[in-house]
C-alpha positions in Angstrom: 41.2 -72.6 -127.9 42.9 -69.5 -126.7 41.9 -67.7 -130.0 38.2 -68.5 -129.4 38.5 -67.3 -125.8 40.0 -64.0 -126.9 37.3 -63.6 -129.6 34.6 -64.4 -127.0 36.0 -61.9 -124.5 36.1 -59.2 -127.2 32.3 -59.3 -127.3 31.9 -59.6 -123.6 31.7 -63.4 -123.2 34.2 -64.5 -120.5 35.6 -61.0 -120.2 36.8 -59.4 -117.0 34.2 -58.1 -114.6 34.2 -54.9 -112.5 32.0 -54.4 -109.4 32.1 -51.4 -107.1 30.9 -51.9 -103.6 30.3 -48.9 -101.3 30.6 -49.4 -97.6 27.5 -47.3 -97.1 24.7 -46.0 -99.4 23.8 -42.9 -97.3 26.0 -39.9 -96.9 25.9 -36.2 -95.9 27.7 -33.5 -97.7 31.4 -33.5 -96.7 31.3 -37.2 -95.6 34.0 -39.6 -96.5 32.9 -42.2 -99.1 34.7 -45.5 -98.8 34.4 -48.7 -100.8 36.2 -51.3 -102.9 36.4 -52.1 -106.6 36.4 -55.8 -107.3 38.0 -56.8 -110.6 37.6 -60.4 -111.6 39.6 -61.8 -114.5 37.7 -63.6 -117.3 38.8 -66.5 -119.5 41.9 -64.7 -120.8 44.5 -62.1 -119.7 43.4 -58.6 -120.4 44.7 -55.0 -120.1 42.6 -52.7 -117.9 42.6 -49.0 -118.1 42.8 -46.6 -115.2 39.9 -46.9 -112.9 38.2 -43.7 -112.0 35.1 -43.3 -109.8 32.8 -40.4 -110.6 30.0 -38.9 -108.6 27.2 -37.7 -110.9 23.8 -36.0 -110.7 21.5 -34.2 -113.1 20.0 -30.7 -113.3 17.2 -29.1 -115.1 18.1 -26.7 -118.0 16.0 -24.8 -120.5 17.3 -24.8 -124.1 15.4 -23.7 -127.2 12.3 -23.2 -125.0 12.4 -26.8 -123.9 13.3 -28.1 -120.5 15.3 -31.3 -120.0 17.8 -32.8 -117.6 21.6 -32.8 -118.1 24.1 -35.0 -116.3 27.0 -33.3 -114.5 30.1 -34.7 -112.8 30.5 -33.6 -109.2 33.8 -35.3 -108.6 36.3 -37.7 -110.2 38.6 -39.9 -108.1 41.4 -42.0 -109.4 41.3 -45.5 -107.8 44.2 -47.1 -109.6 46.3 -46.7 -112.8 46.1 -49.2 -115.6 47.0 -52.8 -114.9 46.9 -56.4 -116.3 44.3 -58.9 -115.0 45.1 -62.5 -115.5 42.5 -65.1 -116.3 40.5 -66.0 -113.2 42.5 -63.5 -111.1 40.8 -61.4 -108.4 42.0 -57.9 -107.6 40.5 -55.6 -105.0 41.1 -51.8 -105.0 40.0 -49.9 -101.9 39.2 -46.2 -102.2 38.1 -43.2 -100.1 37.2 -39.6 -101.0 35.3 -36.7 -99.6 31.8 -36.0 -100.9 31.8 -32.3 -102.1 30.0 -29.8 -99.9 27.9 -28.7 -102.9 26.5 -32.2 -103.5 22.7 -31.9 -103.8 20.4 -33.5 -101.3 18.5 -36.6 -102.4 14.9 -35.2 -102.2 12.0 -35.4 -104.6 13.4 -36.3 -108.0 17.0 -35.3 -107.3 19.3 -38.3 -107.7 23.1 -38.8 -107.1 25.1 -41.9 -108.1 28.6 -43.3 -108.2 29.8 -44.3 -111.6 32.7 -46.7 -112.4 33.7 -46.9 -116.0 36.7 -49.1 -117.0 38.1 -49.6 -120.5 39.1 -53.2 -121.2 41.6 -53.8 -124.0 40.0 -56.0 -126.7 36.9 -56.4 -124.6 33.6 -54.8 -123.8 34.0 -51.8 -121.4 32.7 -52.5 -117.9 30.3 -49.9 -116.4 29.0 -49.9 -112.8 26.5 -47.4 -111.3 25.6 -47.3 -107.6 22.9 -44.9 -106.3 23.6 -43.1 -103.0 21.3 -41.2 -100.7 22.6 -37.8 -99.8 21.0 -36.5 -96.6 21.3 -32.8 -95.6 24.4 -31.7 -93.8 23.5 -31.0 -90.1 23.7 -27.2 -90.7 21.4 -27.3 -93.7 19.0 -29.6 -91.9 19.0 -27.1 -89.0 17.8 -24.4 -91.4 15.2 -26.7 -93.1 13.7 -27.6 -89.8 13.6 -24.0 -88.7 11.7 -23.0 -91.9 9.1 -25.7 -91.2 8.8 -24.6 -87.6 8.2 -21.0 -88.7 5.2 -22.2 -90.7 6.2 -23.5 -94.1 6.2 -26.9 -95.8 8.6 -28.2 -98.5 6.7 -28.2 -101.8 9.5 -28.9 -104.3 13.3 -29.3 -104.5 15.2 -29.6 -107.7 18.6 -28.8 -109.3 18.3 -26.0 -111.8 20.7 -24.4 -114.2 22.1 -21.1 -112.8 25.5 -20.2 -114.3 25.2 -16.6 -113.0 25.7 -17.8 -109.4 29.4 -18.2 -110.6 29.9 -21.4 -108.5 31.9 -24.5 -109.2 28.9 -26.2 -110.7 26.5 -24.9 -113.4 23.5 -25.4 -111.2 22.0 -24.8 -107.7 19.6 -26.8 -105.7 16.5 -24.8 -105.0 14.2 -25.7 -102.0 10.7 -24.3 -102.5 8.4 -23.9 -99.5 4.7 -23.0 -99.3 3.1 -21.3 -96.2 0.8 -23.5 -94.1 0.4 -21.2 -91.0 -2.2 -18.5 -90.7 0.7 -16.0 -90.2 1.9 -16.3 -93.8 -1.1 -17.7 -95.7 -2.5 -15.1 -98.0 0.5 -12.9 -97.6 3.3 -15.0 -99.2 3.0 -17.5 -102.0 6.2 -19.2 -101.5 9.6 -19.2 -99.9 12.6 -20.3 -101.9 16.1 -21.2 -100.5 19.5 -21.9 -102.0 22.3 -23.0 -99.7 26.1 -22.4 -100.0 27.8 -24.7 -97.5 31.3 -23.8 -96.4 33.7 -25.3 -93.9 33.0 -22.6 -91.3 29.4 -21.5 -92.0 26.4 -21.5 -94.3 25.1 -18.8 -96.6 21.3 -19.0 -97.3 19.9 -17.1 -100.3 16.3 -16.4 -99.7 13.5 -15.3 -102.1 10.3 -14.2 -100.3 7.8 -14.4 -103.1 4.5 -12.6 -103.1 3.5 -14.1 -106.4 4.7 -17.4 -107.8 6.4 -17.0 -111.1 7.0 -20.6 -112.1 10.2 -22.4 -113.1 13.4 -20.4 -113.4 11.5 -17.2 -112.5 13.5 -16.1 -109.4 16.8 -17.5 -110.6 16.6 -15.4 -113.7 15.7 -12.4 -111.5 19.0 -12.8 -109.7 20.8 -12.1 -112.9 18.6 -9.2 -113.9 17.7 -7.8 -110.5 19.9 -9.2 -107.7 18.6 -6.7 -105.2 15.4 -8.7 -104.9 17.2 -11.6 -103.3 18.1 -11.7 -99.6 21.3 -13.3 -98.2 21.8 -14.4 -94.7 24.9 -15.9 -93.3 25.2 -18.3 -90.3 28.6 -18.9 -88.9 29.6 -22.2 -87.3 28.9 -20.9 -83.7 25.3 -19.8 -84.7 24.5 -23.0 -86.4 25.7 -25.2 -83.5 24.0 -23.0 -80.9 20.6 -24.6 -81.6 17.7 -24.4 -84.0 16.0 -21.7 -82.1 18.6 -19.1 -82.9 18.4 -20.0 -86.6 14.6 -19.9 -86.5 14.6 -16.4 -84.9 17.0 -14.9 -87.4 15.1 -16.3 -90.4 11.7 -15.3 -89.1 12.9 -11.8 -88.5 14.1 -11.6 -92.1 10.9 -13.1 -93.6 8.6 -10.9 -91.5 10.1 -7.8 -93.2 8.5 -8.9 -96.4 5.3 -10.5 -95.1 3.7 -7.2 -94.5 
């Protein structure tokens, strides 16, 4: 009987099961992510590999004149080393890790998920994916609200390949705004922002565009003509002094290019 149980487990019947449960499904950049990995033994004793939890997202890249999305790992966290799970046994492994500051915000078609992949000896590997919602860090949210207050509305937000930014990740998240107030309509086509969040402040890269150039246009310009891009830095004191200060500083910068 044991032989048939092992044979069945090798094709996934009666094999050990892995289920990751997050204590929350909504986080901000820099938040602590906590949860537990439940491992339930099957019909036979099995060897389990190390359990690593990965945080993944995808970004848009252009290759051979074609655009497609590519997955990228934001973080990998070791939950436990390899172990043996007996038949019918239940093991729980609790974990916690900090969500990276450069995790993209879940807006429009940007998605972020937690992936658990475990190799089971002489069994079918167990995979578990859990989507999470990433809300803007309070400092980024401060800037986003200030931009809307000035007279712009969010039009698009996506993660795009940008290796020339020389950051930890091969992409940046771009927020594209369109003017809705009479002050900027007819003068500016769009306003594009990229954020670099740090422990003690926030750098905002701004492109004030008089003529929309389409996908990848301004990111490519940064590589070829970086002087066209504006950079503004808000330290922690400025960001926590209230939205009005951020609004005034941004509007002053934008007005220089609105004519």
